[in-house]
N, C-alpha and C positions, 0 to 999 in steps of 0.2 A: 640677853646675850644669846647669839645663836650657837648651835652645837660646834660648828667648825672653829669659831673664835675661842670658845671655851677649851676645846681640845688643843689648839695651838698654845694657849696660855699655860695649860697644865703641862704640856710637853716642855715648854720653856722653863717652867719652874723645876721640873724634874732634872733638866740639864743643869740648871744653876745649882741645885742641891748636890748633884753628883760632882760638879766641879769644886764646890766648896769642901766636899769631903775628900777631894784628891782622887776621885775615881774616874774623872773625865777631863779631857782637854777642852779649853774654851772653843766654842764654835767661832770661826772667823770667816769673814768674807773679804775678799780683796777686789777692789775696783781699780782698774788701771785706766788712766787717761793718757792718751797719746797727745803730746804737745809738740808742735813743730819747733825745732831748734832755731835760734837766732844766731846767725854767723856775724858776730860783732866785728870781727876783723874785716870781713868782706864789706860790711856796711860802712865802716870807717874809711876804708880804702876807696870805696865808690864815691864817698863824699870828699875825697882828696885831703884827708886830715891825718895829723899825727895822733898818737894816743893822747898826748898832752892837750892838743887842740880840741879833740873830740870830748875829752873829759871836761875841759873848761867850758866849752860851748854848751854842753848839755847837763852840767852840774853833777858829774860823776867824779869819783876819785880816780886818779891815774892808775893806782894799784888795782882797783876793781876792774877797770877796763882791761888791764894786762891779764888778770886772772881769768876773765871771761874769754879772752882771745886764746889763752893757753889751755882752756877747758878744765881749769882747776876749780872754778866756780861757775855757776850758771845763773843768769838773771831770773828773778822770780818776782811775782806780785807787781807792784808799781813800776819797778825797774823794767820788767819785761814789757809792760804796757807802753811805757815811754819809748822803749826801743822800737816797738811796732809802729808807733806814730812817727818816730824819726825816719823809719824805713820809707813811709809813705809821704810824709809832709815835713821834711827837715826844716824848711824855711819857716813854716808856721810855728814849729817848736821854738826855733831861734827867736822869732818875734815875741812869742808868749813869754819866754824866759827873760827877754830884754826889757819888757815893759811891765 
């Protein structure tokens, strides 16, 4: 083990012991990722659909679509991915979900 790695490990252990004894706050790192918002209402309107029609066509709950549009909830994970694909290829998504 090289000296720098050993020094880093010892420093980390000292911080952990100090934290355990209540003498230090935990070291934290915050990583921020900027993710472009999806304007669900604009997308739905561009497709000429009602909330009910959009929800039905793309397998979402009407309440979920309404909450996205009112910015009370935000699409995440697979929902976000599906919305991105709908933005670019709505007909392909319709075909995939129909068959």
